[in-house]
C-alpha positions as CSV (number, residue, x, y, z in Angstrom):
1,M,8.9,25.9,-12.3
2,T,11.0,22.8,-12.3
3,S,12.4,23.5,-8.8
4,V,8.9,23.7,-7.4
5,N,8.0,20.3,-9.0
6,C,11.2,18.8,-7.6
7,Q,10.5,20.1,-4.1
8,N,6.9,18.8,-4.2
9,A,8.1,15.5,-5.5
10,A,10.5,15.2,-2.6
11,L,7.6,15.5,-0.2
12,V,5.6,12.7,-1.7
13,P,6.8,9.2,-0.9
14,S,7.9,7.1,-3.8
15,V,6.0,4.0,-4.9
16,A,8.8,1.9,-3.4
17,R,8.5,3.7,-0.1
18,W,4.7,3.2,-0.1
19,L,5.1,-0.5,-0.8
20,E,7.5,-0.9,2.0
21,L,5.3,1.1,4.4
22,I,2.3,-1.1,3.6
23,R,4.4,-4.3,3.9
24,A,5.7,-3.2,7.3
25,E,2.1,-2.5,8.5
26,Y,1.0,-6.0,7.5
27,R,4.1,-7.5,9.1
28,E,3.5,-5.7,12.4
29,M,-0.1,-6.7,12.4
30,P,-0.4,-10.1,10.7
31,C,-4.2,-10.3,11.2
32,L,-4.7,-6.9,9.5
33,S,-7.6,-7.0,7.0
34,L,-8.3,-3.8,5.1
35,T,-10.6,-2.8,2.2
36,K,-9.3,-0.4,-0.4
37,P,-11.4,2.5,1.1
38,Q,-9.9,1.7,4.6
39,M,-6.4,1.8,3.0
40,Q,-7.2,5.1,1.4
41,R,-8.2,6.7,4.7
42,L,-5.4,5.1,6.7
43,W,-2.6,6.2,4.4
44,G,-4.2,9.2,2.8
45,L,-4.1,7.7,-0.7
46,D,-6.3,8.5,-3.7
47,S,-8.2,5.7,-5.4
48,Y,-5.8,5.5,-8.4
49,I,-2.7,5.2,-6.3
50,C,-4.3,2.8,-3.9
51,D,-5.4,0.5,-6.8
52,A,-1.9,0.5,-8.2
53,L,-0.3,-0.3,-4.9
54,V,-2.7,-3.1,-4.1
55,E,-2.1,-4.6,-7.6
56,A,1.6,-4.5,-7.0
57,L,1.3,-6.1,-3.6
58,L,-1.0,-8.8,-5.1
59,A,1.5,-9.5,-7.9
60,A,4.4,-9.7,-5.4
61,E,2.2,-12.1,-3.3
62,V,2.5,-9.9,-0.3
63,L,-1.3,-9.5,-0.1
64,R,-4.2,-11.7,-1.1
65,P,-7.9,-10.9,-1.3
66,S,-10.2,-12.1,1.4
67,G,-13.8,-11.1,0.5
68,T,-13.7,-7.4,-0.1
69,A,-10.6,-6.9,2.1
70,Y,-6.9,-7.7,1.6
71,V,-4.8,-9.7,4.1
72,A,-1.2,-10.7,4.3
73,V,0.0,-13.8,2.5
74,T,1.4,-16.2,5.1
75,R,4.2,-18.5,4.2
76,G,5.3,-21.6,5.9
77,R,2.3,-21.9,8.2
């Protein structure tokens, strides 16, 4: 049973990998503005995981809210 769980876990990107993927998307498209439902569809996330990732990115000052969407924090501009 444990080996099945380990194999499945290997297929699911880690939180750190998801955070880097989302950061990269926002770096590549600085004007990107996504709502949580759009993020869920784009990256195939469930609402719980999406909420946790968004909260982490807000805390790290990678994203900021803009109305109901989230945009990249711009520095030095």
